[in-house]
C-alpha positions as CSV (number, residue, x, y, z in Angstrom):
1,M,-21.2,-3.3,-15.9
2,S,-21.7,-0.3,-18.1
3,T,-25.2,1.2,-18.2
4,T,-24.5,3.2,-21.3
5,M,-26.7,1.4,-23.8
6,I,-27.7,2.6,-27.3
7,E,-31.2,3.8,-27.2
8,R,-31.7,5.9,-30.4
9,I,-29.9,6.7,-33.7
10,R,-30.6,9.8,-35.7
11,A,-29.2,10.5,-39.1
12,T,-29.5,14.0,-40.7
13,P,-28.4,14.8,-44.2
14,V,-26.8,18.2,-44.6
15,T,-25.4,20.2,-47.6
16,V,-22.7,22.7,-46.9
17,P,-21.5,25.0,-49.8
18,L,-18.0,25.0,-51.2
19,Q,-16.2,28.1,-52.4
20,A,-16.4,26.7,-56.0
21,P,-17.1,23.3,-57.7
22,L,-14.2,20.9,-57.4
23,R,-13.2,18.8,-60.4
24,H,-11.6,15.4,-60.3
25,S,-11.0,12.4,-62.6
26,N,-14.4,10.9,-62.2
27,G,-16.6,14.0,-62.1
28,A,-17.0,16.8,-59.6
29,H,-18.2,18.0,-56.3
30,W,-21.1,20.2,-57.5
31,G,-20.3,23.3,-55.4
32,R,-21.3,21.6,-52.1
33,F,-20.7,18.6,-49.9
34,V,-23.5,16.3,-48.9
35,R,-22.8,14.6,-45.5
36,T,-24.8,12.5,-43.2
37,L,-24.6,13.5,-39.5
38,V,-25.2,10.7,-37.0
39,E,-26.3,11.1,-33.4
40,V,-26.3,8.1,-31.1
41,E,-28.3,8.6,-27.8
42,T,-27.8,6.3,-24.9
43,S,-30.1,5.1,-22.1
44,D,-28.3,7.3,-19.6
45,G,-28.6,10.5,-21.6
46,Y,-25.3,10.8,-23.5
47,V,-25.3,11.9,-27.2
48,G,-22.3,11.0,-29.4
49,L,-21.6,12.3,-32.8
50,G,-20.6,10.7,-36.1
51,E,-20.4,11.7,-39.8
52,F,-19.9,10.1,-43.1
53,G,-20.3,10.9,-46.8
54,G,-21.8,9.1,-49.8
55,G,-20.5,10.4,-53.1
56,G,-22.9,13.4,-53.0
57,E,-25.8,11.4,-51.6
58,A,-27.3,10.9,-48.2
59,A,-27.6,7.6,-46.3
60,T,-30.2,8.4,-43.7
61,Q,-32.5,5.4,-43.9
62,G,-29.7,2.8,-43.9
63,T,-28.2,4.4,-40.8
64,E,-31.4,4.7,-38.7
65,S,-32.5,1.2,-39.7
66,L,-29.6,-0.2,-37.6
67,I,-31.3,0.7,-34.4
68,E,-33.0,-2.7,-34.5
69,Y,-29.6,-4.3,-34.5
70,L,-28.1,-2.0,-31.8
71,R,-30.8,-1.0,-29.3
72,G,-29.5,-2.0,-25.9
73,H,-25.9,-2.5,-27.1
74,D,-23.2,-1.3,-24.7
75,V,-21.2,1.5,-26.3
76,F,-18.0,0.2,-24.6
77,R,-18.3,-3.1,-26.5
78,L,-16.8,-1.8,-29.7
79,E,-15.6,-5.2,-31.1
80,S,-19.1,-6.6,-30.7
81,L,-20.4,-3.5,-32.4
82,R,-18.2,-4.1,-35.4
83,F,-19.5,-7.6,-36.0
84,A,-23.1,-6.6,-35.3
85,I,-22.8,-4.0,-38.1
86,C,-20.3,-5.4,-40.7
87,N,-19.6,-9.0,-40.2
88,P,-17.2,-9.7,-43.1
89,T,-19.2,-12.4,-44.8
90,A,-22.6,-10.6,-44.3
91,S,-20.9,-7.5,-45.8
92,L,-20.6,-9.3,-49.1
93,Y,-24.3,-8.5,-49.5
94,N,-24.5,-5.2,-47.6
95,N,-21.3,-3.3,-47.0
96,R,-21.8,-1.0,-44.0
97,T,-18.2,0.0,-43.4
98,Q,-18.8,3.8,-43.5
99,V,-22.0,3.5,-41.4
100,H,-20.0,1.5,-38.8
101,A,-17.4,4.2,-38.8
102,A,-20.0,6.9,-38.0
103,I,-21.5,4.9,-35.2
104,E,-18.0,4.0,-33.9
105,F,-17.2,7.7,-33.8
106,A,-20.3,8.4,-31.8
107,C,-19.6,5.6,-29.3
108,L,-16.1,6.8,-28.8
109,D,-17.5,10.3,-28.3
110,I,-19.8,8.9,-25.6
111,I,-17.1,6.9,-23.9
112,G,-14.9,10.0,-23.8
113,Q,-17.7,12.1,-22.4
114,K,-18.5,9.5,-19.7
115,L,-14.8,9.1,-18.7
116,G,-14.1,12.8,-18.9
117,V,-11.2,12.5,-21.4
118,S,-10.6,13.1,-25.1
119,V,-10.8,10.2,-27.5
120,S,-7.1,10.4,-28.3
121,E,-6.1,10.2,-24.7
122,F,-7.9,6.8,-24.2
123,L,-6.8,5.4,-27.6
124,G,-3.2,5.3,-26.6
125,G,-2.4,8.9,-25.7
126,R,-1.2,11.7,-27.9
127,V,2.2,11.9,-29.5
128,R,1.4,15.3,-31.0
129,D,-1.1,18.0,-30.0
130,E,-1.5,19.4,-33.6
131,V,-1.8,17.8,-37.0
132,E,-0.2,19.3,-40.0
133,F,-2.3,19.5,-43.2
134,A,-1.6,20.0,-46.9
135,S,-3.3,22.5,-49.2
136,Y,-5.6,20.3,-51.2
137,L,-5.6,21.9,-54.6
138,F,-8.2,21.3,-57.2
139,F,-9.0,22.4,-60.7
140,R,-12.3,24.2,-60.1
141,Y,-15.2,25.6,-62.1
142,P,-16.1,29.2,-61.2
143,D,-18.9,29.7,-58.8
144,P,-22.1,29.9,-61.0
145,V,-23.4,32.9,-59.1
146,T,-20.3,35.0,-58.5
147,G,-18.0,33.7,-61.3
148,E,-15.2,33.5,-58.7
149,G,-13.0,30.6,-57.7
150,E,-12.0,29.2,-61.1
151,V,-8.8,27.2,-61.5
152,R,-8.0,25.7,-64.9
153,T,-4.6,27.3,-65.8
154,A,-1.2,27.0,-64.2
155,E,-1.3,30.6,-63.2
156,Q,-4.6,30.2,-61.4
157,L,-3.3,27.1,-59.7
158,V,-0.2,28.8,-58.4
159,A,-2.2,31.8,-57.3
160,Q,-4.6,29.5,-55.4
161,A,-1.7,27.7,-53.7
162,R,0.0,31.0,-52.7
163,A,-3.2,32.4,-51.3
164,L,-3.8,29.3,-49.2
165,K,-0.3,29.3,-47.9
166,A,-0.7,33.0,-47.0
167,S,-4.0,32.5,-45.2
168,H,-3.5,29.0,-43.6
169,G,0.3,28.5,-43.5
170,F,0.4,25.3,-45.6
171,R,3.9,24.0,-46.5
172,T,2.8,21.0,-48.5
173,H,0.6,21.2,-51.6
174,K,-1.4,18.3,-53.1
175,L,-2.8,18.6,-56.7
176,K,-5.9,16.5,-57.5
177,G,-5.4,15.7,-61.1
178,G,-6.9,13.4,-63.7
179,V,-9.0,16.2,-65.2
180,F,-6.9,17.5,-68.1
181,A,-4.4,15.6,-70.3
182,P,-1.3,14.4,-68.4
183,R,1.2,16.7,-70.1
184,Y,-1.0,19.7,-69.4
185,E,-1.3,18.8,-65.7
186,L,2.5,18.1,-65.7
187,S,3.1,21.7,-66.8
188,C,0.8,22.9,-63.9
189,Y,2.6,20.7,-61.4
190,Q,5.9,22.0,-62.5
191,A,4.6,25.6,-62.2
192,L,3.6,24.8,-58.6
193,A,7.1,23.6,-57.9
194,A,8.7,26.7,-59.4
195,G,6.2,29.0,-57.7
196,L,6.7,27.4,-54.2
197,P,10.3,26.2,-54.3
198,Q,10.7,25.5,-50.6
199,D,7.5,23.5,-50.2
200,R,6.6,19.8,-50.5
201,L,4.4,18.5,-53.3
202,R,2.2,15.5,-54.1
203,Y,0.1,14.6,-57.2
204,D,-3.0,12.4,-57.3
205,P,-4.8,11.7,-60.6
206,N,-7.2,9.1,-59.1
207,C,-5.8,6.2,-61.2
208,A,-6.7,8.0,-64.5
209,L,-3.3,7.6,-66.2
210,S,-2.0,4.7,-68.4
211,L,1.1,3.1,-67.2
212,G,3.0,4.8,-70.0
213,D,1.7,8.3,-69.1
214,A,2.4,7.6,-65.4
215,I,6.0,6.7,-66.2
216,E,6.5,9.8,-68.3
217,F,4.9,12.0,-65.7
218,G,6.8,10.4,-62.8
219,R,10.2,10.6,-64.4
220,A,9.6,14.3,-65.3
221,I,8.8,15.2,-61.7
222,E,11.5,13.1,-60.0
223,P,13.8,16.1,-59.3
224,L,11.0,18.0,-57.5
225,N,10.2,18.0,-53.7
226,N,7.7,15.2,-53.9
227,D,6.2,13.5,-50.9
228,Y,4.8,10.7,-53.0
229,Y,3.0,9.8,-56.2
230,E,-0.6,8.9,-55.3
231,D,-2.7,6.5,-57.4
232,P,-1.3,7.4,-60.8
233,V,-2.6,4.0,-62.2
234,W,-5.2,1.6,-61.1
235,G,-4.5,-1.6,-59.2
236,M,-1.6,-3.2,-57.3
237,P,0.0,-4.9,-60.4
238,Q,0.4,-1.7,-62.3
239,L,1.5,0.3,-59.2
240,S,4.1,-2.4,-58.5
241,R,5.3,-2.2,-62.1
242,L,5.5,1.6,-62.0
243,R,7.9,1.3,-59.1
244,D,10.4,-0.3,-61.5
245,F,10.5,2.9,-63.6
246,V,9.9,5.9,-61.2
247,R,11.9,6.7,-58.1
248,I,9.2,8.4,-56.1
249,P,7.3,6.6,-53.3
250,T,3.9,5.4,-54.4
251,A,0.8,6.0,-52.3
252,T,-2.8,4.9,-52.4
253,N,-6.3,5.5,-50.9
254,T,-8.0,3.3,-53.5
255,V,-6.4,-0.1,-53.7
256,V,-5.5,-0.6,-50.0
257,V,-8.6,0.3,-48.0
258,N,-9.0,-2.8,-45.8
259,F,-6.8,-5.3,-44.0
260,E,-7.0,-8.0,-46.7
261,Q,-5.6,-5.5,-49.3
262,L,-3.0,-4.3,-46.8
263,A,-1.8,-7.9,-46.4
264,A,-1.6,-8.3,-50.2
265,N,0.4,-5.1,-50.4
266,V,2.8,-6.3,-47.8
267,A,3.4,-9.4,-49.9
268,Q,3.5,-7.6,-53.2
269,R,4.9,-4.3,-52.1
270,A,3.1,-2.3,-54.7
271,V,2.6,0.8,-52.6
272,D,4.9,2.6,-50.2
273,V,2.5,4.9,-48.4
274,I,-1.0,4.0,-47.2
275,L,-3.5,6.8,-46.8
276,L,-5.8,6.0,-43.9
277,D,-9.4,7.4,-44.0
278,T,-11.4,7.1,-40.8
279,T,-14.6,6.4,-42.7
280,F,-13.2,4.2,-45.5
281,W,-11.5,1.9,-43.0
282,G,-14.6,1.8,-40.7
283,G,-13.5,4.0,-37.8
284,I,-10.6,5.5,-35.9
285,R,-9.6,2.2,-34.2
286,P,-9.2,0.3,-37.5
287,C,-7.0,3.1,-38.8
288,I,-4.8,2.9,-35.7
289,K,-4.6,-0.8,-36.1
290,A,-3.6,-0.5,-39.8
291,A,-1.0,2.1,-38.9
292,G,0.6,-0.5,-36.5
293,V,0.7,-3.0,-39.3
294,C,2.3,-0.4,-41.6
295,E,4.9,0.4,-38.9
296,T,5.7,-3.3,-38.6
297,F,6.3,-3.7,-42.3
298,G,8.0,-0.4,-43.0
299,L,5.2,1.3,-44.9
300,G,4.5,5.0,-44.7
301,V,1.2,6.4,-43.3
302,A,-0.7,9.5,-44.3
303,V,-4.3,10.7,-43.7
304,H,-6.9,10.7,-46.4
305,S,-9.8,13.1,-46.7
306,S,-13.2,12.2,-48.0
307,G,-14.9,15.6,-47.8
308,E,-15.2,16.1,-44.1
309,L,-17.2,18.5,-41.9
310,G,-16.0,19.2,-38.4
311,V,-17.2,15.9,-36.9
312,Q,-15.1,13.8,-39.2
313,L,-12.3,16.3,-39.1
314,A,-12.2,15.7,-35.3
315,T,-11.8,12.0,-35.9
316,M,-8.9,12.6,-38.3
317,L,-7.3,14.9,-35.7
318,H,-7.6,12.3,-32.9
319,M,-6.3,9.5,-35.1
320,G,-3.4,11.7,-36.3
321,A,-2.6,12.6,-32.6
322,V,-2.0,9.0,-31.6
323,V,-0.3,7.4,-34.7
324,P,3.5,7.8,-34.2
325,N,4.4,6.9,-37.7
326,L,2.3,9.6,-39.4
327,G,5.1,10.8,-41.7
328,Y,3.2,13.3,-43.9
329,A,0.9,16.3,-43.7
330,A,-2.7,15.2,-43.7
331,D,-5.1,15.7,-46.6
332,A,-8.3,17.8,-46.0
333,H,-11.0,19.3,-48.2
334,Y,-11.9,21.4,-45.2
335,H,-10.5,24.8,-46.4
336,H,-12.8,24.6,-49.5
337,L,-15.9,24.8,-47.3
338,T,-17.6,28.1,-46.7
339,D,-19.0,27.0,-43.2
340,D,-19.3,24.1,-40.8
341,V,-22.0,22.6,-38.6
342,I,-20.1,22.6,-35.3
343,V,-20.3,25.1,-32.5
344,G,-17.8,27.9,-33.1
345,G,-17.7,27.5,-36.8
346,K,-14.8,26.1,-38.8
347,M,-11.7,25.0,-37.0
348,R,-8.7,27.3,-37.6
349,Y,-5.4,26.4,-39.3
350,V,-2.4,28.0,-37.6
351,D,0.9,27.6,-39.5
352,G,-0.7,24.8,-41.5
353,R,-1.8,22.9,-38.5
354,I,-5.0,22.3,-36.6
355,A,-5.0,21.7,-32.8
356,V,-6.5,18.4,-31.6
357,P,-9.6,19.1,-29.6
358,D,-9.1,18.8,-25.8
359,A,-12.7,18.5,-24.5
360,P,-14.0,15.1,-23.5
361,G,-14.9,12.7,-26.4
362,L,-14.4,14.0,-29.9
363,G,-14.4,17.6,-28.5
364,V,-17.0,19.0,-30.9
365,K,-20.7,19.8,-30.7
366,L,-23.3,20.4,-33.3
367,D,-24.7,23.9,-33.8
368,P,-28.4,23.3,-34.0
369,E,-29.1,26.4,-36.1
370,K,-26.4,25.4,-38.6
371,V,-27.7,21.9,-38.8
372,R,-31.2,23.1,-39.4
373,R,-30.0,25.6,-42.1
374,Y,-27.9,23.0,-44.0
375,H,-30.5,20.3,-43.6
376,E,-33.0,22.6,-45.3
377,L,-30.4,23.3,-48.0
378,Y,-30.1,19.6,-48.6
379,R,-33.9,19.3,-48.9
380,E,-33.9,22.2,-51.4
381,L,-31.0,21.0,-53.6
382,G,-30.9,17.2,-53.0
383,G,-27.9,15.1,-53.8
384,Y,-25.6,15.2,-56.7
385,P,-23.8,12.5,-58.7
386,Y,-20.2,12.6,-57.6
387,D,-19.2,10.6,-60.7
388,R,-20.6,13.0,-63.2
389,D,-19.2,16.4,-64.4
390,P,-21.9,19.1,-64.6
391,G,-19.9,20.8,-67.4
392,R,-19.6,17.7,-69.5
393,P,-23.0,16.1,-69.8
394,G,-22.9,12.5,-71.1
395,W,-19.2,12.1,-70.3
396,Y,-17.8,9.4,-68.1
397,P,-14.1,8.4,-67.7
398,L,-12.4,5.2,-68.8
399,V,-9.6,3.6,-66.7
400,P,-7.0,4.5,-67.9
401,N,-8.7,7.6,-69.2
402,E,-8.3,9.1,-72.6
403,R,-11.3,11.5,-72.6
404,W,-9.7,14.6,-71.0
405,A,-11.4,18.0,-70.3
406,D,-10.3,20.9,-72.5
407,P,-8.4,23.6,-70.4
408,A,-9.5,26.2,-72.9
409,D,-13.2,25.6,-72.0
410,G,-14.2,28.3,-69.5
411,A,-17.7,26.8,-68.9
412,R,-19.7,27.9,-65.9
413,P,-22.1,24.9,-65.5
414,A,-25.4,25.0,-63.7
415,L,-25.4,22.9,-60.5
416,R,-29.0,21.8,-60.0
């Protein structure tokens, strides 16, 4: 019998600065990411790491309160852990999916440390030792202090993509849209295609388009080197209808984020590519299970990014290492960060890829000084409302949206 029982759970909110504020269809990341780092300590002295986000807010209390559920729980009993934290009927009242993910990460980390092998090796074994990533492109406000980093024109967008390609080796470029009017963003996307003619492209307006706008946009980009058309409209019925008009694979990370929705998509076939997120789906293991379902029913698989630091990035790498039907470069916000909280600093891209960690467990450790520094920064700045735009006070989007930002507005909003 295992003696590796959960003894303590610590949750630490941190704020790590971004190069510039990132704009999206619902609001913005206000020049920083807020993440909750989770440490699970066992009765025999192991410490495992987890991480999750919260839309610009921390989730410390809700995480640490679970110690009363989990003290004495064997970290090897992962299915029991799942039901202890997020029983599907209890979750109707208190959805703890992302908290479960962070604790599952930590338990897997501990198991790997105890067995002396990396997580990917005991979750099926690697089919790849590196995971390829896309350059995640955003329209950005300028940094309020330096004035640098702005992206709101096609020229700035192409320059950003070329710079990222030169520094990191990306060969796939994803544009996060839904900020400006669809025809304006179409001109920007077409400029990307013209400026990087050998590379792959993908567009994601976070469900902000009407069906008519999505058809017009999709038909206009059909001749380009598209991977897929991600969440142009909201909901399976509209995505299914869109497939009748546009000959580009559809993709989602919004309407298929659990197994019930995956089953519905198999029946309705609204979406061709499922973006798996190790926090949204509740852990690495559920993502691997979902990838197996997708393989069975002929659905594509990609990796979604929810604003990771190095701990969650490690989970994305281990998941990507063992999923054979990963057919696309993974998403990551990671290159927008100015720093990380792990020992050694930010992981390196080489030819657009990041190597899967080899050390036992997740293969990353927290840098105590970085954690202290960025915890203090969180205490200084607090959270931010992910679903608000600091340059457009009082604005909120409709779905589909019709209240677009003005690309001629060169605002430099305050971020407090």
